[in-house]
N, C-alpha and C positions, 0 to 999 in steps of 0.2 A: 111678708118679706123676710126671708131668713136672715139672722144676725150674722155679720161678717166681723171676724177678729183678725187682727194683724199681729203677728209675732215678731218681735224685735230682738233678735240674737245679738249679743255683744260682738263688736263694739258699736253697732248701729243702734240708733235711737228712733223713735217715732218721728221725731223732727227730720232726721236724715232721710228716712224712707219717704216721707211726704215731699221733701225737697227734690229727691230724685225723680219721683213721679211727676211733679210739676214741671221740672225741667225737661223731661222726656216728652211730656204732652204738649208743652207750649213752645218748645224750641227744637228738641231732637227729632220729631217727626218731619219738620220742614227741611232738615239738612241730612236726613238718613240716605246713606249710599250703601248698597248691598255689594258684597265682593265675593266672587267665586273663583276657584282655580280653573282657568281656561285661557289658553293662548288666544291672543287677538292682535290685530294690527292697529297701531295708534299714530296719531299725528301729534308731534311734540312742538309746542310754540314757546319761544323764549327769544334770546338775542338772534338765534337762527331757527328756522323751521326745517324739520326732518321727520322722516317716518321710521317707526321702529316696532318691534314685536314685544308685547307685554305678556307676563306669565299669569296675570290675573285680569279678570273682566269685571268692571264695575257697572251697575245699573242703579237707577234712581229708586228711591223708596216710593210707596204708594202716595204719600202726602208731600214729596219733595218739592219745595218751592224756595229757590235761593234768594229771591228778593225779600220774602218775609223773614227768613232766617237771618239774612245779613243785617236787615233793619233792626231786629231785636237786639243784636249784640252791638252794632254801631250806635244805637240809641243810648245804651248804657255808657259807652265810652264818651259820647257827647255830654252827657250829664256830668261825668267826672271832669271833663275838660272845662265845662262852665263853672263848676265848683272851684277848680284850680285857678281860673281866671278871676273869679270873684275874690277869692282869698288874696290873690296877689294885689288886687286893686284896693283892698281894704286893710293891707298891712298885716294879713294873717299868714299862716303856713299850714302845711299838712306833713304828718310824720310818714305816712305810707297810704297807698290806695290799692284796692284789689278789684275784682270784676265788677262788683256793685256796692263798694263801701269805701269810705275814706276817713282817716283819723285826722281831725283838724284841731287847730288851736282852741283851747277851751273858751277864750273870750270871743270867739267869732261863731261858735256853733249855732247859737239861737238865731242870730240874724241871718246866717246862711240858711237855716231851716225855713225861716219866714220868706226868704227870697224865692225859694222853690215852691212855696205853698200854692201859688196860683195854678201850677201844673197838676195839682192833686185831683185825681179823678174819683176818689173815694169820699163817701159821706163821713166816715169816721177814721180817726187816725192821721198821723202826719205823713207827708210824702216822703220826707227824710226822717227815718226812724233813728231815735237815739238808743243805742245798744245797751243791754242789760248790764254789761260789764262796767258801765259808767256809774252804776249806783251801788251803794253799800248795802248791807243786810237790812238796815232800817230804811231803805228807800232813798236816802239822801245822796246827792251827787258827791263823788270823791275825786280827789286829784290823781290822775293817772300819769305815769311816766312811760316813755317809749325808748327802748334800746334797739336799734336796727343795725344789722350787719350788711344786708343787701336787700334788694326789692322784695324778695319772698322769705326772708329770714329776719324775724322781729319778734319782740315780746312787749306786751303792755302790762305794767305792774304798778302796784302801790306800795309805799313804804312808810311806816310811821317812825319818825325820828331815826334812830340807829338800828331798828329792828331789820330782820331778814326781809328782802323784797318778796312781795306775794303776786306771782303772775296771775292775771285773770284772762288773758287771751295771748295766744302765741301761734307762730307758724310751725306746721309739721313738714314743711318743704325740705326735703333732703333727709327727713327722719322717718316719715310715714311708712316707708317700705320695710323698716327694721322690725323684727319680731322681739317682743318682750312680754314678761309675765303680766305687767300692768301698764299698758301702752301710754295712757294719758298721765299716770303718775310719774313715770320715769322722764317723760318729756317735760312735765312741770318742774321736777327736780333739776333737770339739766339746765333749763332756762333760768331757774333760780340761781344756780351756780354761775352761770354766765353773767347774769346781772350783778352778782356779788363781785365778780372778777372785774366787770366794767366799772364798778364803784370803788375799786381799790381795796376792797375788804378781805379778798383772798388772793393768793399768788396763783400763777399759771400751773404750778405744780399741784396745788390744792384743788384747782378746777379739774385736772386731768386724773387725779389719783383714784376716784371712785370707779373709773372705767378702765383702769389699767389691766384688770384681770378678766374683763368680760370680751365677749366676741360679738362682732356685728353680723347677725344672721338674718337673712331674708329669704322669702319663698322664691322657688324657681318652678314655674309651671311648665309641664311637659305634656302638650296636648296633641301633637301631630308627629308622624313618623320622623320628619326632619329634625324636630326638636329632640327626639329620642337618640337620633344619631349624633347630635351635638352633645348630648349628655355623656354618651360613651367616649367621645373624644376628650371631654372635660375630666372624666373621672376614670 
């Protein structure tokens, strides 16, 4: 059998690529809808029912199965709701949660992990995994702090005494579309400064100063004639 290699151009890692493949194969194929430019009559159902003409026609993918696809996502939401309820019942809290993860109070994580263990279908490993960011370089658990601005804007960091906060996990929501020479490094530095400001160690002026002479630049994809027309109107 020929050897197969996978190239991982930056900023993608092998972990990112494998995650995309797994998501596409276990979820994406069941919710795939193909779209093509073709006028067609449609029935619209809402508070009222009416007929209209659409400019695009949708057809189901080869493995389209709405029941399987919706159960996959709703199952993850159910697990998060169960974790939230358990924490409320046991005097705990959570800082934030995402599609398949939750940052919980440190004195509750072990018991919460044990609570979900009967659901574990695997022979090895925990059903609820403790993320690597919780451990220091020596493997020991470290105390993490969270500063959250909104549901999708947060940073987890640790700080030794009065030293500068060290972000270990942060959200790229609202930042990921911006281009920069070193994407992760500038995001890390930005969240470091935000945490410094939240702790009262720097002023708002000091927070904004490093970015006063920079531009927010993002990609603009022009893939269709209509998009090229829009480009001429913009520029």
